[in-house]
GUFI-278020 format. One line per 8 residues: number of its first residue (from 1); for each residue x, y, z of C-alpha. Coordinates in nm, 2 decimals, always signed. Layout:
! GUFI-278020
NUM> X:Y:Z; ... $
END
This chain:
! GUFI-278020
1> -1.40:+8.29:-3.17; -1.24:+8.01:-2.97; -1.58:+7.83:-2.99; -1.58:+7.84:-3.37; -1.22:+7.72:-3.39; -1.30:+7.43:-3.15; -1.60:+7.34:-3.36; -1.40:+7.34:-3.67 $
9> -1.13:+7.11:-3.51; -1.39:+6.87:-3.38; -1.54:+6.85:-3.73; -1.20:+6.77:-3.88; -1.14:+6.49:-3.63; -1.48:+6.34:-3.69; -1.45:+6.34:-4.07; -1.12:+6.14:-4.09 $
17> -1.30:+5.82:-4.15; -1.53:+5.94:-4.42; -1.43:+5.85:-4.78; -1.74:+5.93:-4.99; -1.74:+6.11:-5.31; -1.77:+6.49:-5.27; -1.80:+6.80:-5.48; -1.96:+6.61:-5.78 $
25> -2.04:+6.83:-6.09; -2.40:+6.93:-6.06; -2.43:+6.87:-5.69; -2.62:+7.15:-5.51; -2.60:+7.28:-5.16; -2.78:+7.52:-4.93; -2.56:+7.73:-4.71; -2.67:+7.93:-4.40 $
33> -2.42:+8.17:-4.25; -2.39:+8.44:-3.99; -2.11:+8.66:-3.88; -1.98:+9.00:-3.77; -1.91:+9.31:-3.97; -1.62:+9.52:-3.87; -1.77:+9.86:-3.81; -1.87:+10.14:-3.58 $
41> -2.02:+9.95:-3.28; -1.85:+9.61:-3.19; -2.10:+9.33:-3.11; -2.40:+9.49:-3.27; -2.29:+9.47:-3.64; -2.38:+9.14:-3.80; -2.50:+8.96:-4.11; -2.72:+8.67:-4.19 $
49> -2.71:+8.50:-4.52; -2.85:+8.20:-4.72; -2.68:+8.08:-5.03; -2.72:+7.82:-5.31; -2.41:+7.65:-5.44; -2.38:+7.45:-5.76; -2.06:+7.25:-5.80; -1.87:+7.23:-6.13 $
57> -1.55:+7.05:-6.22; -1.26:+7.02:-5.98; -1.45:+7.13:-5.68; -1.52:+7.48:-5.80; -1.87:+7.61:-5.76; -2.12:+7.88:-5.85; -2.26:+8.08:-5.56; -2.60:+8.26:-5.54 $
65> -2.70:+8.43:-5.22; -2.91:+8.66:-5.03; -2.79:+8.85:-4.73; -2.91:+9.09:-4.46; -2.66:+9.32:-4.29; -2.73:+9.54:-3.98; -2.50:+9.80:-3.84; -2.56:+10.06:-3.57 $
73> -2.42:+10.41:-3.58; -2.40:+10.60:-3.25; -2.57:+10.94:-3.23; -2.61:+11.13:-2.90; -2.66:+10.83:-2.68; -2.88:+10.64:-2.92; -2.81:+10.41:-3.21; -2.94:+10.45:-3.56 $
81> -2.99:+10.13:-3.77; -2.81:+10.10:-4.09; -2.96:+9.80:-4.28; -2.86:+9.65:-4.62; -3.04:+9.38:-4.82; -2.82:+9.22:-5.08; -2.81:+8.96:-5.35; -2.49:+8.82:-5.48 $
89> -2.38:+8.59:-5.77; -2.03:+8.46:-5.80; -1.79:+8.19:-5.86; -1.56:+8.01:-5.61; -1.23:+7.84:-5.70; -1.09:+7.56:-5.49; -0.73:+7.66:-5.41; -0.61:+7.39:-5.19 $
97> -0.75:+7.06:-5.04; -0.63:+6.76:-4.86; -0.61:+6.43:-5.04; -0.94:+6.31:-4.92; -1.11:+6.65:-4.97; -1.19:+6.68:-4.59; -1.07:+7.03:-4.58; -1.07:+7.29:-4.87 $
105> -0.95:+7.64:-4.91; -1.16:+7.83:-5.16; -1.15:+8.19:-5.30; -1.46:+8.35:-5.46; -1.53:+8.67:-5.65; -1.89:+8.79:-5.68; -2.12:+9.07:-5.80; -2.34:+9.23:-5.54 $
113> -2.65:+9.44:-5.56; -2.91:+9.54:-5.31; -3.09:+9.81:-5.11; -2.96:+10.02:-4.82; -3.19:+10.17:-4.56; -3.08:+10.43:-4.30; -3.28:+10.47:-3.98; -3.56:+10.27:-4.14 $
121> -3.64:+10.56:-4.38; -3.69:+10.82:-4.11; -3.48:+11.13:-4.20; -3.59:+11.35:-3.90; -3.45:+11.25:-3.56; -3.63:+11.32:-3.23; -3.40:+11.60:-3.14; -3.48:+11.78:-3.47 $
129> -3.16:+11.68:-3.65; -3.19:+11.57:-4.02; -3.02:+11.28:-4.17; -2.86:+11.39:-4.50; -2.75:+11.05:-4.62; -2.99:+10.89:-4.86; -3.10:+10.54:-4.88; -3.13:+10.36:-5.21 $
137> -2.99:+10.09:-5.44; -2.63:+9.99:-5.41; -2.40:+9.77:-5.62; -2.05:+9.64:-5.62; -1.81:+9.35:-5.60; -1.71:+9.11:-5.33; -1.43:+8.87:-5.25; -1.44:+8.58:-5.01 $
145> -1.18:+8.34:-4.87; -1.33:+8.03:-4.71; -1.20:+7.73:-4.52; -1.45:+7.44:-4.56; -1.44:+7.13:-4.35; -1.66:+6.83:-4.43; -1.83:+6.67:-4.13; -1.99:+6.39:-4.34 $
153> -2.10:+6.31:-4.68; -2.33:+6.61:-4.70; -2.25:+6.85:-4.42; -1.99:+7.12:-4.44; -1.87:+7.38:-4.20; -1.76:+7.70:-4.36; -1.53:+7.95:-4.20; -1.51:+8.27:-4.41 $
161> -1.35:+8.61:-4.44; -1.51:+8.85:-4.68; -1.49:+9.20:-4.81; -1.72:+9.40:-5.03; -1.66:+9.72:-5.23; -1.99:+9.90:-5.28; -2.09:+10.20:-5.49; -2.39:+10.44:-5.45 $
169> -2.38:+10.39:-5.08; -2.41:+10.66:-4.81; -2.21:+10.47:-4.55; -1.89:+10.27:-4.57; -1.78:+10.18:-4.92; -1.54:+9.90:-4.81; -1.71:+9.64:-4.58; -1.50:+9.36:-4.45 $
177> -1.66:+9.08:-4.24; -1.60:+8.74:-4.10; -1.84:+8.45:-4.03; -1.93:+8.09:-3.99; -2.17:+7.89:-4.21; -2.32:+7.55:-4.24; -2.38:+7.39:-4.58; -2.60:+7.09:-4.66 $
185> -2.53:+6.94:-5.00; -2.82:+6.75:-5.17 $
END
């Protein structure tokens, strides 16, 4: 975590001389992110995501993303994979920013839908136990609070805290996470 904070601070120091126009209406960006899910087994729960952002007026933007989540549940000395494939569409509001827009604080709400797979579809375990939870389609809503630091005219580092509330799931309905992303604006 210290490494992420140092990277963010380095980015802030490097971008103080940049005075280009940013967050222009219609400007698009591609964001790649990764992070950790708070869950059962620390260190092995993670997410990977890619998102398209489309800026509107006043630095607000639309967000369209795809994400892969992987958790591991412990069972008698082995770990069962819990995988989720999700798509999301939402809107992010710029809450605060510095005068030159080097650092922004944004809040987003989104709709989420996807598919959840438990133990890669295998219900019978090697010891004869049967998984009673079912895999299937899930849906819900998500919230995100992000701190965005511009490293240049087109490069943005995104530090984010997120939570999702999912229905039709066999595992955790509330899923908080934290991550780091890199956005390139076209």
